[in-house]
C-alpha positions in Angstrom: -5.5 44.4 10.3 -6.6 41.0 8.8 -5.4 38.0 10.6 -4.8 34.7 8.5 -4.3 31.7 10.2 -2.9 28.7 8.5 -3.6 25.0 10.1 -1.5 22.3 8.5 -2.6 18.6 9.9 -0.3 15.8 9.5 -1.5 12.0 9.3 0.7 9.3 9.8 -0.1 5.4 9.9 2.1 2.6 11.0 2.1 -0.6 9.9 3.9 -3.2 11.6 4.5 -6.5 9.4 5.6 -9.7 11.0 8.5 -11.3 8.6 6.9 -14.3 8.2 3.7 -12.3 6.4 6.0 -10.6 3.6 6.9 -12.2 0.3 9.7 -10.8 -1.9 8.4 -11.3 -5.3 8.7 -10.0 -8.8 6.5 -7.1 -9.7 5.8 -6.5 -13.1 4.3 -2.9 -12.8 8.0 -1.6 -10.8 9.6 -3.8 -12.8 12.0 -5.0 -9.8 11.5 -7.2 -6.7 9.6 -5.8 -4.1 8.4 -6.7 -1.1 4.3 -7.8 -1.0 1.6 -9.3 1.1 -1.6 -11.0 1.5 -4.3 -8.1 0.7 -6.1 -10.0 3.6 -3.6 -8.9 6.0 -3.8 -5.0 4.9 -7.0 -4.4 3.9 -7.8 -0.8 6.0 -5.0 0.1 4.4 -6.1 -0.1 0.8 -7.7 2.4 -1.2 -11.5 2.3 -1.7 -13.1 0.2 -4.4 -14.2 3.1 -6.0 -10.8 5.3 -6.1 -8.8 5.4 -8.6 -5.7 5.0 -7.0 -4.8 1.1 -7.2 -1.9 -0.8 -6.2 -0.2 -3.5 -8.0 -1.3 -6.9 -7.3 -0.3 -10.5 -7.9 -2.4 -13.7 -7.7 -0.7 -16.6 -6.6 -1.2 -20.1 -7.6 -3.1 -21.4 -4.9 -5.4 -17.9 -5.0 -4.1 -15.8 -2.8 -3.9 -12.3 -3.6 -0.4 -10.5 -2.9 -0.2 -6.7 -2.5 2.9 -4.4 -3.8 3.8 -2.6 -0.8 6.1 -0.4 -2.8 3.2 0.5 -4.8 0.9 1.0 -2.1 3.5 3.3 -0.5 4.0 5.5 -3.8 -0.4 6.0 -3.4 0.3 7.6 -0.3 2.4 10.4 -1.3 
């Protein structure tokens, strides 16, 4: 008798952001107004530099890099 065992691992990550850290900005790549957060606040959730997966980003006039949360969620699918 051949016995097969299937193991499924699910991983979930929870990111809690304070309302004052999230900004609604127009994302040219999503072609809609979406929520953005500062890159330095979510750096541990971003794909590694060598990855081909790239979330949408915008640069503010004061030099802050913002990341589109919608595009980041799509990378997780």
